[in-house]
C-alpha positions as CSV (number, residue, x, y, z in Angstrom):
1,M,-18.4,-23.1,-17.4
2,K,-17.0,-26.6,-17.0
3,L,-13.9,-25.1,-15.3
4,V,-16.0,-23.0,-13.0
5,I,-18.2,-25.9,-11.8
6,I,-15.2,-28.2,-11.2
7,F,-13.3,-25.4,-9.4
8,L,-16.2,-24.5,-7.1
9,L,-16.9,-28.1,-6.2
10,C,-13.3,-28.6,-5.2
11,H,-13.0,-25.2,-3.4
12,M,-15.8,-26.3,-1.1
13,L,-13.6,-29.1,0.2
14,Y,-11.0,-26.6,1.6
15,C,-11.0,-24.1,4.4
16,V,-9.8,-20.7,3.5
17,D,-6.9,-19.1,5.4
18,V,-8.4,-17.1,8.3
19,D,-7.5,-13.6,9.2
20,K,-5.6,-13.6,12.5
21,N,-5.4,-9.8,12.7
22,T,-9.1,-9.1,13.3
23,F,-11.1,-9.3,16.6
24,S,-14.4,-9.4,14.6
25,N,-16.6,-12.5,14.3
26,Y,-16.6,-12.1,10.6
27,K,-17.3,-15.8,10.0
28,D,-20.6,-15.5,11.8
29,V,-21.8,-12.2,10.4
30,K,-20.7,-10.2,7.4
31,T,-20.9,-6.5,6.6
32,Q,-23.0,-5.8,3.5
33,H,-23.1,-2.0,3.6
34,L,-21.8,0.9,5.7
35,H,-23.2,4.4,5.8
36,I,-20.7,6.9,7.5
37,E,-21.5,10.4,8.8
38,W,-18.6,12.6,9.9
39,L,-18.5,16.1,11.3
40,L,-14.9,17.4,10.7
41,N,-13.5,19.7,13.3
42,L,-10.1,20.1,11.8
43,N,-9.0,23.0,14.0
44,D,-9.4,20.9,17.1
45,K,-8.4,17.6,15.3
46,V,-11.6,15.8,16.2
47,I,-14.1,13.9,14.2
48,D,-17.6,13.2,15.5
49,G,-18.8,10.0,13.7
50,S,-21.8,7.9,13.2
51,V,-22.1,4.7,11.3
52,E,-25.1,2.7,10.2
53,Y,-24.4,-1.0,9.5
54,T,-26.1,-3.5,7.4
55,F,-25.0,-7.1,8.3
56,K,-26.0,-10.5,7.0
57,V,-26.0,-13.4,9.5
58,Y,-24.0,-16.5,8.5
59,A,-24.2,-18.4,11.8
60,S,-27.1,-20.6,12.8
61,Q,-27.8,-18.2,15.7
62,L,-26.3,-14.8,16.4
63,T,-26.6,-12.7,19.6
64,E,-23.5,-10.5,19.4
65,V,-21.5,-8.6,16.8
66,H,-17.8,-8.1,17.4
67,L,-16.0,-5.2,15.7
68,D,-12.4,-3.9,15.6
69,I,-11.6,-0.6,17.2
70,Y,-8.4,1.4,18.0
71,K,-8.3,4.2,20.5
72,M,-11.7,5.6,19.9
73,N,-14.5,6.8,22.2
74,I,-17.7,4.7,21.7
75,L,-20.6,6.8,22.8
76,F,-23.6,4.5,22.3
77,V,-25.1,1.8,20.0
78,Y,-28.7,1.7,19.0
79,Y,-31.3,0.3,16.5
80,P,-32.3,3.1,14.1
81,N,-35.9,1.9,13.6
82,N,-37.0,2.1,17.3
83,G,-34.1,3.9,19.1
84,Q,-33.4,1.0,21.4
85,V,-30.0,1.4,22.9
86,L,-27.8,-1.8,22.8
87,K,-25.4,-2.9,25.5
88,H,-21.8,-2.9,24.5
89,H,-18.4,-3.4,26.1
90,V,-14.8,-3.4,25.0
91,E,-12.5,-6.4,25.5
92,S,-8.9,-5.4,25.7
93,D,-5.4,-6.8,26.1
94,P,-2.7,-4.3,27.3
95,I,-0.2,-5.3,24.6
96,Q,-2.7,-5.9,21.8
97,K,-4.4,-2.6,22.6
98,E,-1.4,-0.8,21.2
99,E,-0.5,-3.3,18.5
100,Q,-3.9,-4.0,17.0
101,G,-6.6,-2.3,19.1
102,E,-9.5,-3.8,20.9
103,K,-12.7,-5.8,20.4
104,L,-16.0,-4.0,20.6
105,V,-18.7,-6.4,21.7
106,I,-22.3,-5.4,20.8
107,E,-25.1,-7.3,22.5
108,L,-28.0,-7.5,20.0
109,G,-30.7,-8.1,22.7
110,Q,-32.3,-10.8,20.6
111,V,-31.4,-13.9,18.5
112,Y,-30.8,-13.5,14.8
113,K,-30.8,-16.6,12.5
114,Y,-28.9,-17.5,9.4
115,G,-29.7,-15.3,6.5
116,E,-31.3,-12.5,8.5
117,I,-30.3,-8.9,8.2
118,V,-29.1,-6.9,11.2
119,K,-29.0,-3.1,11.2
120,F,-27.8,-0.8,14.0
121,R,-25.9,2.5,14.4
122,I,-22.9,3.5,16.5
123,K,-22.1,7.0,17.5
124,Y,-18.4,7.7,18.4
125,Q,-15.6,10.2,18.4
126,I,-12.0,10.0,17.2
127,G,-9.0,12.4,17.3
128,E,-5.2,12.4,16.9
129,D,-4.9,8.9,18.4
130,A,-6.4,7.5,15.2
131,R,-3.3,6.1,13.5
132,A,-5.1,6.0,10.1
133,L,-5.4,9.8,10.1
134,S,-2.9,12.6,9.7
135,F,-4.3,16.0,11.0
136,M,-2.1,18.8,9.6
137,D,-1.9,22.4,10.7
138,P,-2.1,25.1,8.0
139,S,1.6,25.7,8.5
140,Q,2.3,22.1,7.4
141,T,0.5,22.5,4.1
142,D,1.6,23.9,0.8
143,D,-1.2,26.5,0.6
144,K,-0.8,27.6,4.3
145,K,-4.5,28.6,4.3
146,A,-6.4,25.9,6.3
147,P,-5.9,22.6,8.1
148,Y,-5.6,19.4,6.1
149,L,-6.6,15.8,6.7
150,F,-5.8,12.6,5.0
151,S,-6.1,8.9,5.8
152,Q,-4.1,5.7,5.3
153,C,-6.0,2.6,6.3
154,E,-3.9,-0.2,4.9
155,A,-3.2,-2.6,6.5
156,N,-5.6,-2.8,9.5
157,N,-5.8,0.8,10.5
158,C,-9.3,1.6,9.4
159,R,-10.4,0.4,12.8
160,S,-9.0,3.6,14.2
161,M,-11.3,5.6,11.9
162,I,-14.4,3.5,12.0
163,P,-15.6,0.6,14.2
164,L,-15.9,-2.2,11.7
165,Q,-14.8,-5.7,10.6
166,D,-11.3,-4.6,9.7
167,T,-10.2,-7.5,7.5
168,P,-9.7,-7.8,3.8
169,S,-11.8,-11.0,3.9
170,I,-14.9,-8.9,4.2
171,K,-16.1,-6.7,1.3
172,F,-19.0,-4.3,1.3
173,T,-20.5,-1.2,-0.4
174,Y,-20.4,2.1,1.4
175,S,-21.8,5.6,1.4
176,A,-20.8,8.7,3.4
177,T,-21.8,12.2,4.4
178,V,-18.9,14.5,5.4
179,I,-19.8,17.8,7.1
180,T,-17.3,20.7,7.2
181,Q,-17.2,23.8,9.2
182,S,-15.0,26.0,6.9
183,P,-15.8,27.0,3.4
184,L,-12.1,26.6,2.5
185,I,-12.3,22.8,3.0
186,N,-13.0,20.6,0.0
187,V,-13.5,16.8,0.5
188,F,-12.9,13.7,-1.6
189,M,-13.3,10.1,-0.7
190,S,-12.8,6.7,-2.4
191,G,-16.2,6.8,-3.9
192,N,-18.3,8.8,-6.3
193,R,-19.0,12.3,-5.1
194,L,-22.7,13.0,-5.4
195,Q,-23.9,16.3,-6.9
196,T,-27.1,16.4,-4.9
197,Q,-27.8,15.3,-1.3
198,K,-29.1,11.8,-1.3
199,F,-28.8,10.7,2.3
200,Q,-30.6,12.1,5.3
201,L,-28.5,13.2,8.2
202,M,-28.4,10.8,11.1
203,N,-27.8,13.6,13.7
204,N,-29.0,17.1,14.4
205,Y,-26.5,19.9,13.8
206,N,-26.3,23.6,14.3
207,M,-26.6,24.4,10.6
208,N,-25.3,28.0,11.2
209,S,-21.8,26.5,11.9
210,I,-21.9,24.2,8.9
211,A,-20.1,25.3,5.7
212,N,-20.7,22.3,3.4
213,V,-22.2,18.8,3.2
214,F,-20.4,16.4,0.9
215,Q,-21.8,13.0,0.1
216,F,-20.2,9.9,-1.5
217,E,-21.3,6.5,-2.7
218,L,-19.5,3.4,-3.9
219,N,-21.6,0.5,-5.1
220,I,-18.7,-1.9,-5.8
221,K,-17.7,-4.0,-2.8
222,I,-14.4,-3.1,-1.2
223,P,-12.5,-4.1,2.0
224,A,-12.2,-1.7,4.9
225,Y,-8.6,-0.7,4.1
226,L,-9.8,1.0,0.8
227,I,-12.0,3.6,2.6
228,A,-10.1,6.9,2.2
229,I,-10.6,10.6,2.8
230,V,-8.7,13.8,2.0
231,A,-9.9,17.2,3.2
232,G,-8.2,20.5,2.7
233,T,-7.7,23.3,0.2
234,V,-7.7,20.8,-2.6
235,E,-9.0,21.0,-6.1
236,E,-9.4,18.7,-9.1
237,R,-8.0,19.1,-12.6
238,S,-8.7,16.9,-15.6
239,T,-6.0,14.9,-17.2
240,G,-8.2,13.1,-19.7
241,T,-11.6,11.8,-20.5
242,R,-11.7,9.6,-17.4
243,T,-8.8,10.7,-15.3
244,A,-7.9,13.7,-13.1
245,V,-5.4,14.9,-10.6
246,I,-6.2,16.5,-7.2
247,S,-3.9,18.5,-5.0
248,E,-3.6,21.8,-3.1
249,T,-3.7,24.8,-5.5
250,K,0.0,25.8,-5.2
251,N,1.3,22.9,-7.3
252,I,-1.7,21.7,-9.2
253,E,-0.5,22.8,-12.6
254,K,2.9,21.1,-12.2
255,Y,1.2,17.9,-11.1
256,Q,-1.4,18.1,-13.9
257,K,1.4,18.4,-16.5
258,E,3.5,15.5,-15.0
259,L,0.4,13.2,-15.0
260,E,-1.1,14.3,-18.3
261,D,-0.8,10.7,-19.7
262,L,-2.9,9.0,-17.0
263,D,-5.6,8.0,-19.6
264,K,-2.9,6.3,-21.6
265,Y,-1.7,4.3,-18.6
266,V,-5.2,3.0,-17.9
267,K,-5.5,2.0,-21.6
268,Y,-2.1,0.2,-21.5
269,L,-3.3,-2.0,-18.7
270,E,-6.7,-2.6,-20.1
271,D,-5.1,-3.8,-23.3
272,Y,-3.4,-6.6,-21.3
273,I,-5.9,-7.5,-18.6
274,G,-9.4,-6.3,-19.6
275,E,-11.9,-3.5,-18.9
276,Y,-11.3,-0.9,-16.2
277,K,-14.7,-1.2,-14.4
278,W,-14.4,1.5,-11.7
279,G,-15.4,4.5,-13.9
280,S,-13.1,7.5,-13.3
281,Y,-9.5,7.3,-12.1
282,K,-8.2,10.2,-9.9
283,I,-4.9,10.6,-8.2
284,V,-4.3,12.8,-5.2
285,I,-0.8,14.3,-4.7
286,L,-0.7,14.5,-0.9
287,P,1.7,16.4,1.4
288,A,5.2,14.9,1.6
289,S,4.5,13.3,4.9
290,F,2.3,10.6,3.2
291,P,4.1,7.4,4.3
292,F,3.9,5.5,0.9
293,G,4.7,6.2,-2.7
294,G,1.1,5.5,-3.6
295,M,-2.1,3.9,-2.1
296,E,-4.6,2.3,-4.4
297,N,-7.9,3.7,-2.9
298,P,-10.5,3.1,-5.6
299,L,-11.4,6.2,-7.7
300,L,-8.9,8.1,-5.4
301,T,-5.3,6.9,-5.6
302,F,-3.1,8.7,-3.0
303,A,0.5,9.5,-4.0
304,N,3.5,11.1,-2.4
305,P,4.9,14.2,-4.2
306,T,8.2,12.4,-4.6
307,I,6.7,10.7,-7.7
308,I,6.7,14.2,-9.4
309,V,10.2,14.5,-10.7
310,G,9.7,16.8,-13.6
311,D,10.6,14.3,-16.4
312,K,7.8,11.7,-15.8
313,S,10.3,9.2,-14.5
314,G,8.3,8.7,-11.4
315,V,5.1,7.8,-13.1
316,S,5.7,4.0,-12.7
317,V,4.1,4.5,-9.2
318,A,0.9,5.8,-11.0
319,V,1.0,2.7,-13.3
320,H,1.4,0.5,-10.3
321,E,-1.6,2.1,-8.5
322,I,-3.8,1.9,-11.6
323,A,-2.9,-1.8,-11.8
324,H,-4.3,-2.3,-8.3
325,S,-7.7,-1.6,-9.9
326,W,-7.6,-5.3,-11.0
327,F,-5.2,-6.9,-8.5
328,G,-5.9,-5.8,-4.9
329,N,-9.1,-3.9,-5.4
330,T,-11.0,-6.4,-7.6
331,V,-9.3,-9.6,-6.3
332,T,-8.0,-9.0,-2.8
333,C,-5.9,-11.0,-0.4
334,N,-8.0,-12.5,2.4
335,N,-5.5,-11.6,5.1
336,W,-2.2,-9.8,5.5
337,S,-0.2,-13.0,5.4
338,N,-1.2,-13.1,1.7
339,M,-0.3,-9.6,0.7
340,W,1.5,-10.9,-2.3
341,I,-1.9,-11.7,-3.8
342,N,-2.3,-8.0,-4.1
343,E,1.2,-6.7,-4.6
344,G,3.0,-9.5,-6.5
345,F,0.2,-9.6,-9.1
346,C,0.1,-5.8,-9.2
347,V,3.8,-5.5,-10.0
348,F,3.4,-8.2,-12.7
349,L,0.7,-6.2,-14.3
350,E,2.5,-2.9,-13.8
351,R,5.5,-4.2,-15.7
352,K,3.3,-5.3,-18.6
353,G,2.1,-1.7,-18.7
354,L,5.6,-0.3,-18.4
355,K,6.7,-2.5,-21.4
356,T,4.3,-0.5,-23.5
357,L,5.2,2.8,-21.8
358,F,9.0,2.4,-22.1
359,G,8.8,0.7,-25.5
360,D,11.8,-1.4,-24.4
361,I,11.5,-4.7,-22.3
362,N,15.2,-4.1,-21.3
363,L,14.2,-1.0,-19.3
364,V,11.4,-3.0,-17.6
365,H,14.0,-5.6,-16.6
366,V,16.1,-2.9,-15.1
367,N,13.1,-2.2,-12.7
368,S,13.0,-5.9,-11.9
369,Q,16.8,-5.9,-11.1
370,V,16.4,-2.9,-8.8
371,G,13.6,-4.7,-7.1
372,N,15.6,-7.9,-7.0
373,N,18.5,-6.2,-5.3
374,E,16.3,-4.7,-2.6
375,M,14.5,-8.0,-2.1
376,N,17.7,-9.9,-1.6
377,A,19.0,-7.3,0.9
378,L,15.8,-7.7,2.9
379,I,15.8,-11.4,2.8
380,K,19.3,-11.3,4.3
381,E,18.3,-8.7,6.9
382,F,15.2,-10.6,8.0
383,N,17.0,-13.9,8.2
384,S,19.7,-12.3,10.5
385,S,17.0,-11.8,13.2
386,Q,16.6,-14.2,16.1
387,D,12.9,-13.5,16.0
388,D,11.0,-16.2,14.0
389,F,8.3,-13.7,13.2
390,I,10.8,-11.3,11.6
391,K,12.4,-14.2,9.8
392,S,9.1,-15.0,8.3
393,Y,8.9,-11.6,6.7
394,A,11.3,-12.9,4.1
395,S,8.6,-15.3,2.8
396,L,5.4,-14.7,0.9
397,H,3.4,-15.8,4.0
398,P,4.7,-13.8,7.0
399,K,3.5,-14.5,10.5
400,T,1.2,-11.7,11.7
401,E,-0.8,-13.2,14.6
402,N,-0.7,-10.9,17.7
403,H,1.4,-8.4,15.7
404,N,0.6,-5.2,13.9
405,A,0.3,-6.4,10.2
406,D,2.1,-3.3,9.1
407,D,5.3,-4.7,10.7
408,S,5.5,-7.3,7.9
409,F,5.2,-4.9,5.0
410,S,8.3,-4.6,2.8
411,T,9.4,-5.1,-0.8
412,I,9.2,-8.9,-0.3
413,P,5.5,-9.4,-1.3
414,Y,6.0,-7.1,-4.3
415,E,9.2,-8.6,-5.8
416,R,9.2,-12.2,-4.5
417,G,5.6,-12.4,-5.6
418,F,6.3,-10.9,-9.0
419,Q,9.2,-13.3,-9.5
420,L,6.9,-16.3,-8.8
421,L,4.4,-15.1,-11.4
422,Y,7.3,-14.4,-13.8
423,Y,8.4,-18.0,-13.4
424,L,4.9,-19.3,-13.8
425,E,4.5,-17.4,-17.0
426,K,7.6,-18.9,-18.4
427,Q,6.3,-22.4,-17.6
428,I,2.8,-21.9,-19.0
429,N,3.7,-19.5,-21.8
430,E,2.9,-15.8,-22.1
431,T,-0.4,-16.0,-24.1
432,R,-1.9,-18.7,-21.9
433,F,-0.8,-17.0,-18.7
434,Q,-2.4,-13.8,-19.8
435,Q,-5.7,-15.7,-20.3
436,L,-5.3,-17.5,-17.0
437,L,-5.0,-14.1,-15.2
438,K,-8.1,-12.8,-16.9
439,D,-10.1,-15.9,-15.9
440,W,-8.7,-15.6,-12.3
441,L,-10.1,-12.1,-12.2
442,Q,-13.4,-13.1,-13.5
443,E,-13.7,-16.0,-11.1
444,Y,-12.7,-14.0,-8.0
445,E,-14.2,-10.6,-9.0
446,Y,-14.9,-8.5,-5.9
447,K,-13.9,-11.5,-3.7
448,S,-10.9,-12.2,-1.4
449,A,-8.5,-15.1,-1.9
450,D,-5.2,-16.6,-0.6
451,E,-2.3,-18.5,-2.1
452,N,-4.0,-21.8,-2.0
453,D,-7.0,-20.4,-3.9
454,F,-4.7,-19.3,-6.6
455,Y,-2.8,-22.5,-6.8
456,R,-6.0,-24.6,-7.0
457,F,-7.5,-22.3,-9.6
458,M,-4.3,-22.4,-11.7
459,I,-4.0,-26.2,-11.6
460,F,-7.6,-26.7,-12.6
461,W,-7.2,-24.1,-15.3
462,L,-4.2,-25.9,-16.7
463,K,-5.9,-29.3,-16.5
464,I,-8.7,-28.0,-18.7
465,N,-6.6,-26.1,-21.2
466,L,-3.5,-28.3,-21.7
467,S,-3.1,-31.8,-23.0
468,S,-2.6,-34.5,-20.4
469,E,1.1,-34.8,-21.2
470,E,1.8,-31.1,-21.1
471,F,-0.3,-30.7,-18.0
472,L,1.7,-33.2,-16.1
473,S,5.0,-31.6,-17.2
474,V,3.9,-28.0,-16.3
475,K,2.3,-29.1,-13.0
476,K,5.6,-30.8,-12.0
477,S,7.6,-27.6,-12.8
478,I,5.1,-25.6,-10.6
479,D,4.9,-28.1,-7.7
480,N,8.7,-28.3,-7.5
481,V,8.9,-24.6,-6.4
482,Y,5.4,-23.2,-5.4
483,N,5.4,-24.0,-1.7
484,K,9.1,-23.2,-1.3
485,W,8.6,-19.8,-3.1
486,V,5.6,-18.9,-0.8
487,Y,6.6,-20.3,2.6
488,D,10.4,-20.6,2.7
489,Y,12.4,-17.8,4.4
490,G,15.5,-18.1,2.1
491,Q,16.0,-17.0,-1.5
492,P,13.4,-18.0,-4.0
493,P,14.1,-21.5,-5.4
494,I,14.8,-20.2,-8.9
495,E,17.1,-17.3,-9.2
496,E,16.0,-14.6,-11.7
497,K,18.7,-12.2,-12.7
498,F,16.9,-10.2,-15.4
499,E,20.2,-9.6,-17.2
500,N,19.8,-7.3,-20.2
501,P,21.9,-4.8,-22.3
502,A,20.4,-1.8,-20.5
503,S,21.6,-3.0,-17.1
504,K,24.9,-4.4,-18.4
505,D,26.1,-0.9,-19.0
506,V,25.2,0.0,-15.4
507,I,26.8,-3.0,-13.8
508,D,30.0,-2.5,-15.9
509,L,30.2,1.2,-14.8
510,V,29.8,0.2,-11.2
511,Q,32.6,-2.3,-11.5
512,S,34.8,0.3,-13.3
513,W,34.3,2.7,-10.4
514,I,35.3,0.0,-7.8
515,D,38.3,-1.2,-9.9
516,G,39.4,2.5,-10.2
517,K,39.5,2.9,-6.5
518,G,38.6,6.6,-6.8
519,T,39.8,7.3,-10.3
520,K,37.0,8.3,-12.6
521,P,36.4,5.7,-15.3
522,Q,37.0,6.8,-18.9
523,N,33.3,6.5,-19.7
524,Y,32.0,7.9,-16.4
525,Q,29.9,10.4,-18.2
526,I,27.5,7.7,-19.6
527,F,25.8,8.0,-16.2
528,D,24.2,11.3,-17.3
529,D,22.5,9.5,-20.2
530,F,21.1,6.7,-18.0
531,K,17.3,6.6,-17.4
532,S,16.2,7.1,-13.9
533,N,15.7,3.4,-13.2
534,Q,19.3,2.7,-14.5
535,K,20.6,5.3,-12.1
536,Q,18.6,3.6,-9.3
537,L,20.2,0.3,-10.3
538,F,23.7,1.9,-10.3
539,L,23.2,3.2,-6.7
540,S,21.5,0.0,-5.4
541,T,24.4,-2.1,-6.9
542,L,26.9,0.2,-5.1
543,Q,24.9,-0.3,-1.9
544,D,25.1,-4.0,-2.4
545,K,28.9,-3.7,-2.7
546,N,29.2,-0.9,0.0
547,Q,32.0,-2.8,1.9
548,V,34.4,-2.2,-1.0
549,V,33.2,1.3,-1.8
550,T,36.0,3.4,-0.3
551,D,35.9,7.1,0.8
552,A,38.0,7.9,-2.3
553,I,35.4,6.4,-4.5
554,M,32.6,8.3,-2.7
555,V,34.4,11.6,-3.1
556,S,35.0,11.0,-6.7
557,L,31.4,9.9,-7.3
558,E,30.2,13.1,-5.7
559,D,32.6,15.2,-7.8
560,A,31.5,13.5,-11.0
561,Y,27.7,13.4,-10.6
562,H,26.9,15.9,-7.8
563,L,24.7,13.2,-6.3
564,S,23.9,15.0,-3.0
565,D,22.2,17.8,-5.0
566,L,19.9,15.6,-7.2
567,T,16.2,16.4,-7.2
568,D,14.9,12.9,-7.8
569,A,14.2,11.5,-4.3
570,E,14.4,7.9,-5.6
571,L,18.1,8.6,-6.3
572,L,18.7,10.8,-3.3
573,F,17.6,8.3,-0.6
574,R,19.8,5.6,-2.1
575,W,22.9,7.9,-2.3
576,Y,22.3,9.2,1.2
577,T,21.9,5.6,2.6
578,L,25.1,4.6,0.8
579,S,26.8,7.8,2.2
580,I,26.0,6.7,5.8
581,N,26.9,3.1,5.3
582,T,30.3,4.0,3.9
583,K,30.9,6.7,6.5
584,Y,31.2,9.3,3.8
585,A,28.4,11.3,5.4
586,K,29.9,14.0,7.6
587,D,29.1,17.6,8.4
588,T,31.8,18.5,5.9
589,T,30.2,16.4,3.1
590,N,26.4,15.7,3.0
591,L,25.3,14.8,6.5
592,Q,23.3,18.0,7.0
593,K,21.6,17.5,3.6
594,I,20.6,14.0,4.7
595,R,19.2,15.5,7.9
596,K,17.2,18.0,5.9
597,F,15.9,15.3,3.6
598,V,14.4,13.2,6.4
599,G,12.5,16.3,7.5
600,L,11.1,17.0,4.1
601,V,10.1,13.4,3.0
602,G,7.9,11.1,5.1
603,R,7.8,8.2,2.6
604,M,8.8,5.1,4.5
605,K,10.6,3.5,1.5
606,M,12.9,6.5,1.5
607,V,13.4,7.4,5.2
608,N,13.5,3.9,6.7
609,P,16.8,2.9,5.1
610,I,18.4,6.1,6.2
611,Y,17.3,5.6,9.8
612,K,18.5,2.0,9.7
613,A,21.9,3.2,8.6
614,L,22.2,5.8,11.3
615,D,23.6,5.1,14.7
616,K,21.0,5.0,17.5
617,E,21.8,8.4,19.0
618,T,21.6,10.3,15.7
619,A,18.5,8.4,14.6
620,T,16.7,9.3,17.8
621,Q,17.7,12.9,17.6
622,W,16.5,13.3,14.0
623,Y,13.3,11.4,14.7
624,Q,12.5,13.7,17.6
625,E,13.1,16.7,15.4
626,N,10.7,15.5,12.8
627,Y,8.1,13.8,14.9
628,A,5.3,16.3,14.2
629,F,5.9,16.0,10.5
630,Y,5.7,12.2,10.2
631,H,2.5,10.3,9.7
632,P,1.6,7.9,12.6
633,L,2.5,4.9,10.4
634,T,5.9,6.4,9.7
635,R,6.4,7.2,13.4
636,Q,5.6,3.6,14.3
637,S,8.0,2.2,11.7
638,I,10.9,4.5,12.7
639,E,10.3,3.8,16.4
640,N,10.6,0.1,15.7
641,I,13.9,0.7,13.8
642,I,15.3,2.7,16.7
643,K,14.1,0.2,19.3
644,N,16.0,-2.6,17.5
645,K,19.3,-0.7,17.4
646,T,21.6,-1.9,20.2
647,I,25.0,-0.9,19.1
648,I,26.2,2.7,18.4
649,K,28.2,2.6,15.1
């Protein structure tokens, strides 16, 4: 209690880091609850929407509410109690309209004072321009029976799905009614699905054309980016007492088998960090066009089918998404310049869980080495840019003002953030740091925070729990690096190599291949006994040394391991990227296999490096071939890659 009082008093002296990627006046008025009503017309790729808002006023006087929107048709705004229509207009900038959307200004018609509640409704319509949504034709699905819809709101894309305060600084509860027109369509959202109808419809419908009415409710506050929906011929299968998998029928049994240990993964993380408070945990295996490996929507994690390898080697993604139940969903970054508050902490917790899952800390360190290689490559790439915004993406506090926050997303907040926490743990000691994280979660439960909030909390925690002499020593070791680690564009101030026996065998094999100049090393077959993450390290280390990887080495590698025919996408994309960078990829080798790969996988982690490696002409051609397959976020990312290409290789 003493710590809490001191911390809160000090916290009042500071201003929190504002969100520069929202047009909303969220400091003046804050969303308390949303009730959504959607009529899905998946055949025409249109959603008719209505939302009822409950706001609380935090300004001394309030006459307007400003919301974020992106390419949607606002029909009208009104008070539900008396039907009074409210004036509204849209403020727009030509560039920002495409980058981040527009500001919807709603005139309340009266003055509201501090502490008062404001309620109104908006009726609107959205379609394929909603960049959070992927509308899929039956031919693009596994079951081939009906259209399919899924969302991806992180970072600030929920504004294309719902007019709202699209900032992680604002958390609210929500409920939803989703109306379908086909009996084949099943619906899940990031909330508890209700068994009976609880909410009255806000609109009149021709009930003869209605197949089903689904209702959902989430009474834990979340930011806008965690609202999610999936609709299609999907079904749910149990994987334990509190976990389940959801997918189209065709592959449900395979997915259920691969993810049969979900209950154990939740328990591994609970044992380290504390109770899982969200109730059930369900993971949806989406179509391959899903742009991420996973997305931590509460109660409804989304995952790309590339995590299903057949040997459970891809389940670390599931562990990562479960870890978000604490870091990201419970304590959330307050803007997208502080994404590491979500992802760095999440990777740290994920690897605590993987230590139990793998039963070998060395294999966890292999994951850290793979991440370290990818982080270092990105730091080099970002720093080669002449654009200071892009340079800032190498830091834990990227610049995002007047830019789409998605542009700054990369491995950096995950791995650079993890390494900072790994360093802090070593200064504070493992047992104490575990307790510090538990107390951090308790203090900021269902709230949003930034890097300064964490720093201040940590220092006060240490002051209370350490002797004066030890506190001064530990604080000095933290202060020497903390700001550099967060804000500098270069390498982290302390180099973490994560060297271990499991990775030494990998690094030694890589060196043997390079030294052999195309001759197979005597022990080359040990590769077959490597774990998946060791194979990833093998390929990422070759990529790091690609300038000395000759065509003879590539030919011999292919002959020894048949790498172009692997089924693990984590390995394939690394091998394919290396193939292009070393100019091994040709029509006579594996170029057409790479071409096929980018048309079957839409996960940005896997296709972006390939598009970066391709020359501009080929990248453009392949992108045009697969445009319809890619999610809007993947399209945006690849278009940026192609736009920045100036020289044909």
